[in-house]
C-alpha positions in Angstrom: -24.5 -11.6 0.6 -22.6 -8.4 0.2 -19.0 -8.1 1.4 -20.0 -5.1 3.4 -22.4 -7.1 5.4 -19.7 -9.5 6.2 -17.6 -6.6 7.5 -20.3 -5.5 10.0 -18.3 -6.8 13.0 -14.9 -5.8 11.7 -13.0 -2.9 13.2 -10.5 -0.7 11.3 -8.1 -0.8 14.2 -8.4 -4.6 14.5 -7.9 -4.0 18.2 -4.6 -5.8 18.1 -2.6 -4.9 21.2 0.7 -5.8 19.5 0.0 -3.2 16.8 0.8 -0.5 19.3 4.3 -0.9 18.0 3.3 0.0 14.5 6.2 0.4 12.1 8.8 -0.8 14.6 11.4 -3.2 13.2 12.3 -6.6 14.5 15.6 -6.9 16.3 18.7 -7.1 14.1 19.8 -10.6 13.2 23.5 -11.2 13.3 23.5 -14.9 13.6 25.0 -17.5 11.1 23.4 -20.5 9.5 25.4 -23.0 7.6 23.6 -25.4 5.2 25.8 -28.4 4.5 25.3 -31.0 1.8 22.6 -29.2 -0.1 21.8 -29.0 -3.8 21.1 -25.4 -4.8 18.1 -24.9 -7.1 18.9 -22.1 -9.6 15.3 -21.0 -10.4 16.6 -18.5 -13.1 18.4 -21.1 -15.1 16.2 -24.1 -14.1 19.1 -26.2 -12.8 19.9 -28.2 -9.7 23.5 -28.2 -8.6 25.6 -30.8 -7.0 26.2 -31.1 -3.2 27.6 -27.9 -1.7 27.2 -25.6 1.3 25.6 -22.3 1.8 26.3 -19.7 4.5 23.8 -17.2 5.8 24.9 -14.3 7.9 22.3 -12.1 9.3 19.6 -11.9 6.7 21.8 -12.5 3.6 23.3 -15.3 1.7 27.0 -14.5 2.0 28.7 -17.5 0.4 27.8 -20.6 -1.7 30.4 -23.3 -2.2 33.9 -23.6 -0.9 34.0 -20.0 0.5 31.1 -20.8 2.9 33.1 -21.0 6.0 31.1 -20.4 9.2 32.2 -19.3 12.7 32.2 -21.7 15.6 28.9 -20.3 16.8 27.0 -20.9 13.6 23.9 -23.1 13.5 24.6 -26.0 11.2 21.8 -27.5 9.2 22.5 -30.9 7.6 20.9 -30.9 4.1 21.5 -34.6 3.4 21.5 -33.9 -0.3 18.1 -32.1 -0.3 17.2 -29.1 -2.4 17.8 -25.6 -1.2 15.7 -23.0 -3.0 14.3 -19.4 -2.6 11.0 -18.9 -0.6 7.8 -18.9 -2.5 6.0 -15.6 -3.4 2.2 -15.1 -3.9 1.8 -12.0 -6.0 -2.0 -11.7 -5.5 -2.9 -12.3 -1.9 -5.4 -10.8 0.6 -3.9 -11.4 4.0 -7.0 -10.2 6.0 -9.9 -11.4 3.8 -8.4 -14.8 2.9 -8.4 -15.6 6.6 -12.1 -14.9 7.3 -15.3 -16.5 6.0 -18.7 -15.0 5.8 -19.7 -17.2 8.8 -16.6 -15.9 10.8 -17.5 -12.3 10.3 -21.2 -12.8 11.1 -20.8 -15.1 14.1 -22.7 -13.7 17.1 -19.6 -14.0 19.3 -17.2 -12.4 16.8 -15.2 -9.5 18.1 -12.4 -7.4 16.6 -10.0 -9.3 18.8 -11.2 -12.7 17.7 -11.2 -11.8 14.0 -7.7 -10.3 14.3 -6.6 -13.4 16.0 -7.8 -15.5 13.1 -5.9 -13.3 10.7 -2.7 -13.7 12.7 -3.1 -17.5 12.8 -3.6 -17.6 9.0 -0.6 -15.3 8.5 1.6 -17.8 10.3 0.1 -20.7 8.3 0.9 -18.8 5.1 4.6 -18.6 6.2 4.6 -22.3 7.2 3.5 -23.1 3.6 6.7 -21.7 2.4 5.4 -18.3 1.2 8.0 -16.0 2.6 6.6 -12.9 0.7 3.2 -11.8 -0.5 1.9 -8.9 -2.4 -1.3 -7.9 -0.7 -3.6 -6.3 -3.2 -6.5 -5.0 -1.2 -7.8 -4.8 2.3 -6.9 -3.6 5.8 -3.3 -4.6 6.0 -1.0 -2.0 7.5 -1.4 -3.1 11.1 -0.8 -6.7 10.4 2.3 -5.9 8.4 3.6 -3.7 11.2 3.1 -6.5 13.7 4.9 -9.0 11.5 7.8 -6.7 10.9 8.1 -6.0 14.7 8.2 -9.7 15.4 4.8 -9.7 17.2 3.2 -12.0 14.7 4.8 -14.6 12.4 4.0 -14.2 8.8 5.5 -13.4 5.4 7.0 -10.2 4.2 4.1 -8.1 2.9 4.0 -5.6 0.0 0.8 -3.8 1.0 -1.6 -1.9 -1.3 -4.0 -0.8 1.4 -7.6 -0.2 0.5 -8.6 -0.8 -3.0 -9.6 2.3 -5.0 -12.9 2.1 -6.8 -15.4 4.4 -8.6 -19.0 4.5 -7.4 -20.6 1.3 -8.7 -17.2 -0.2 -9.3 -15.7 -3.5 -8.3 -14.7 -2.0 -4.9 -18.1 -0.5 -4.2 -19.1 -2.9 -1.4 -22.0 -0.9 0.0 -25.2 -2.6 1.1 -28.4 -1.3 -0.6 -29.3 0.9 2.4 -25.8 2.6 2.5 -26.0 5.8 0.5 -23.2 7.8 -1.2 -20.7 9.5 1.1 -20.5 12.3 -1.5 -24.2 13.1 -1.2 -25.1 12.1 2.3 -21.9 12.5 4.2 -21.4 9.1 5.8 -18.7 6.7 4.7 -19.7 3.2 4.0 -18.6 0.5 6.5 -16.2 -1.0 3.9 -14.5 2.4 3.7 -14.4 2.7 7.5 -12.6 -0.6 8.0 -10.0 0.1 5.3 -11.3 -2.4 2.7 -11.9 0.2 0.0 -12.0 3.8 -1.0 -14.9 4.9 -3.2 -13.4 7.8 -5.1 -14.9 9.7 -8.1 -13.1 12.4 -10.0 -9.5 13.3 -10.2 -9.3 15.0 -6.8 -10.8 12.1 -4.9 -8.6 9.6 -6.7 -5.6 11.6 -5.8 -6.7 11.8 -2.2 -7.3 8.0 -2.0 -3.9 7.2 -3.5 -2.2 9.6 -1.1 -4.0 8.2 1.9 -2.8 4.7 1.1 0.8 6.0 0.5 0.6 7.8 3.9 -0.3 4.4 5.4 2.7 2.7 3.9 1.4 1.3 0.6 4.2 -0.2 -1.6 1.9 -0.1 -4.7 -1.7 1.0 -5.5 -4.6 -1.1 -6.6 -7.4 0.4 -8.7 -10.5 -1.3 -10.0 -10.5 -0.7 -13.7 -13.3 -3.1 -14.7 -16.2 -5.3 -13.6 -15.6 -8.2 -11.3 -17.1 -11.5 -10.3 -17.4 -11.0 -6.6 -19.1 -7.6 -6.6 -22.8 -6.9 -6.8 -23.2 -3.8 -8.9 -20.9 -4.1 -11.9 -21.3 -6.5 -14.8 -18.0 -8.1 -15.9 -17.9 -6.2 -19.2 -18.0 -2.7 -17.8 -15.0 -0.3 -18.0 -14.3 1.7 -14.8 -12.5 5.0 -14.3 -12.0 7.6 -17.0 -8.6 8.0 -18.5 -8.1 11.3 -16.5 -9.0 9.6 -13.2 -6.6 6.7 -13.8 -3.8 9.0 -14.9 -4.3 10.9 -11.7 -3.6 7.7 -9.7 -0.6 6.9 -11.9 0.9 10.4 -11.5 0.5 10.3 -7.7 2.1 6.9 -7.5 5.0 7.9 -9.7 5.6 11.0 -7.6 6.3 8.5 -4.8 8.4 6.3 -7.0 6.0 3.4 -7.3 3.2 2.1 -9.6 -0.4 1.3 -10.1 -1.9 -2.1 -10.7 -5.5 -2.6 -11.8 -8.2 -5.2 -11.6 -9.4 -5.7 -15.1 -10.4 -8.5 -17.5 -11.5 -6.9 -20.8 -9.7 -5.4 -23.7 -11.2 -2.0 -23.3 -10.4 -1.7 -19.6 -6.8 -2.9 -20.0 -6.1 -0.7 -23.0 -7.3 2.4 -21.1 -5.1 1.4 -18.1 -2.1 1.0 -20.4 -2.7 4.4 -21.9 -2.9 5.9 -18.4 0.5 4.4 -17.5 -0.5 1.5 -15.4 2.4 -1.0 -14.9 0.5 -4.2 -14.0 -2.8 -5.9 -14.8 -4.5 -8.3 -12.3 -6.4 -11.1 -14.0 -6.8 -10.2 -17.7 -8.5 -13.5 -18.7 -10.6 -11.9 -21.5 -7.7 -10.2 -23.4 -7.0 -10.7 -27.1 -3.7 -11.2 -28.9 -3.3 -7.6 -30.0 -3.7 -6.3 -26.4 -1.3 -8.9 -25.0 1.3 -7.9 -27.7 0.8 -4.3 -26.7 1.5 -5.3 -23.0 4.7 -7.1 -24.1 5.9 -4.0 -26.0 5.1 -1.6 -23.2 6.6 -3.9 -20.5 3.2 -4.1 -18.6 3.0 -7.1 -16.3 0.2 -9.6 -16.2 -0.5 -10.9 -12.7 -2.5 -14.0 -13.4 -4.0 -17.0 -11.6 -4.8 -20.7 -12.3 -8.5 -20.4 -11.3 -10.8 -23.3 -10.7 -14.4 -23.0 -12.0 -16.0 -22.9 -8.6 -15.7 -23.9 -4.9 -18.3 -25.1 -2.5 -18.4 -21.8 -0.7 -19.0 -19.7 -3.8 -22.5 -18.3 -4.2 -24.5 -18.9 -7.4 -24.2 -15.3 -8.7 -20.4 -15.4 -8.5 -20.2 -18.8 -10.2 -22.3 -17.4 -13.1 -20.3 -14.2 -13.4 -17.0 -16.2 -13.4 -17.9 -18.4 -16.4 -16.4 -16.1 -19.1 -13.3 -15.7 -17.1 -12.8 -19.4 -16.7 -13.6 -20.0 -20.4 -11.0 -17.4 -21.4 -8.3 -18.4 -19.0 -6.5 -21.2 -21.0 -6.4 -19.3 -24.3 -5.2 -16.0 -22.7 -2.4 -17.4 -20.6 -1.1 -19.4 -23.5 -1.3 -16.3 -25.8 0.4 -14.1 -23.1 3.3 -16.6 -23.0 3.6 -16.6 -26.8 3.6 -12.8 -26.8 6.4 -12.6 -24.3 4.3 -10.7 -21.6 6.0 -10.5 -18.2 3.9 -12.8 -16.0 3.4 -13.2 -12.3 1.4 -15.7 -10.4 -0.9 -15.4 -7.4 -3.9 -17.1 -5.9 -6.5 -14.4 -5.2 -8.3 -16.3 -2.5 -11.1 -14.4 -0.8 -13.4 -15.2 2.1 -12.7 -19.0 1.8 -10.2 -19.8 4.5 -10.7 -23.6 3.9 -9.1 -23.0 0.5 -5.9 -21.6 1.9 -4.4 -25.1 2.6 -4.3 -25.4 -1.2 -2.2 -22.3 -1.8 0.7 -24.5 -2.9 -1.4 -26.9 -4.9 -2.8 -24.0 -7.0 0.8 -23.5 -8.3 0.5 -26.8 -10.1 -2.4 -25.4 -12.2 0.2 -23.5 -14.1 1.7 -26.7 -15.5 -1.0 -26.5 -18.2 1.1 -23.8 -19.9 4.6 -23.9 -18.3 7.3 -26.4 -17.5 8.1 -27.1 -13.9 11.3 -25.0 -14.3 9.2 -22.1 -15.7 6.7 -22.3 -12.9 9.4 -22.3 -10.3 11.0 -19.3 -11.9 7.6 -17.5 -11.9 6.8 -18.1 -8.2 10.2 -17.0 -7.1 12.4 -14.9 -9.4 9.7 -13.4 -11.6 7.3 -12.6 -8.7 10.2 -11.0 -6.9 10.9 -8.8 -9.9 7.3 -7.6 -9.7 7.7 -6.8 -6.0 10.8 -4.8 -6.9 8.7 -2.6 -9.2 7.7 -0.8 -6.0 11.2 0.8 -6.1 11.9 3.1 -3.1 8.5 2.2 -1.7 9.5 -1.4 -1.3 9.3 -2.1 2.5 12.4 -4.4 2.5 15.9 -3.8 1.1 17.5 -6.5 -0.9 17.0 -9.1 -3.7 14.6 -11.9 -3.4 13.7 -15.0 -5.4 17.3 -16.1 -6.2 20.0 -18.2 -4.7 22.9 -15.8 -5.0 25.5 -14.3 -2.7 24.1 -11.1 -1.3 20.5 -12.1 -1.8 18.0 -12.0 1.1 17.9 -15.3 3.0 14.4 -16.4 2.5 15.0 -20.1 1.9 13.3 -23.5 1.7 15.0 -26.8 2.3 12.9 -29.3 0.2 12.8 -33.0 0.4 12.6 -33.8 -3.3 13.5 -32.3 -6.6 10.8 -29.8 -7.8 12.3 -29.7 -11.3 11.5 -33.4 -11.8 8.3 -33.4 -9.7 6.7 -30.0 -9.1 4.2 -31.7 -6.8 6.7 -31.8 -4.0 6.0 -28.2 -3.3 2.2 -28.9 -3.0 2.8 -30.7 0.3 4.8 -28.2 2.4 4.0 -29.8 5.7 5.8 -33.0 4.6 8.4 -31.7 2.1 9.5 -28.3 3.4 11.8 -29.5 6.2 13.4 -26.1 6.9 11.9 -22.7 6.2 14.0 -19.6 6.7 12.7 -16.0 6.5 15.0 -13.1 6.8 17.9 -15.3 7.9 15.8 -16.8 10.8 14.7 -20.4 10.9 10.9 -20.5 11.4 10.5 -24.2 10.7 12.9 -27.1 11.1 11.8 -30.8 11.1 15.1 -32.5 10.2 
């Protein structure tokens, strides 16, 4: 079943009444939080400190240790010797399309309001799993982000890409067989109308698509540079977009102080993207050592995932197309680590909402190649550095992913020591006793 058919009941506006406050900001936070008797997890150095206290004022960490003196009105949280660490970050998330299944979108009673409600609920669940930030790399997202930022919906900070940008017959060409080309017949496909994708061919159309996303508030741009496993028209091996088209996207992004990331698996697709000036590769499980070494020299990021071979909801065509990716995954990630490639981690869940409860557990898949300390650094500090690549287009000011004075206060109070047993982060309902986002307590069970 095509993705476009699943979108048949989905509306671009999402019909969310709270989104009338688009781009408004939540009220200023000038409160104080004092964490007493906590052990601070330094995810950069991979160390867990002795008992101390941490003061949060507004949305920042203002003091760690003896200087953490709070006012009489501060909210005091007793840590009882537990671990205080930065919030988790998913660098490859689809906020809208991870919340909805094929059945959800095709249900006879489905309405834009009901579908939007499901997305809002999943957004809250994502935050309750300890993911205080996500990089959304494709889909209708700007309205949801605005609602979260305005305090209308609970959810993580979102770095939005907006609609993916794809050539005709590319990974983002989600048309049903009866939907004809907008270029020749004048009518946009449904996937384009709902903000899932732009089908753009030639330099001028690519420029327009990038600029439309930037107009909507994109913090980075996502292009489809090669074949995919969830799309109907493109074999995995094909290379997508000419060098000139891709350079056009990079130039337009750089004019706005941000960058382009691309969906790509193969050597040919990735080398073309690097030549065009792309800063990040999503996936890349079919890369060879020479290309990974080139990425390391050029400072190009690899945003990877610990993929499982299949799930119950996956259709047979997708399972078959994924086989080379799964087969290449272990070798490529190990080779990327050896080469010194900057690496980020994300899940890349899509249309399987029952899988979302395993978002934390998927982090454990990285233990095949990394130590617990390295994994924790990746899902906090390293992912935050990738978010910071958006520069002036970053939607939030401040430093994430570290436990330092002056950093943004996105925090988890964890019952357990993730450095000794990373599995404690795979059960957030039990082990994340306090979750703080932007200096506000969003969960407290102690």
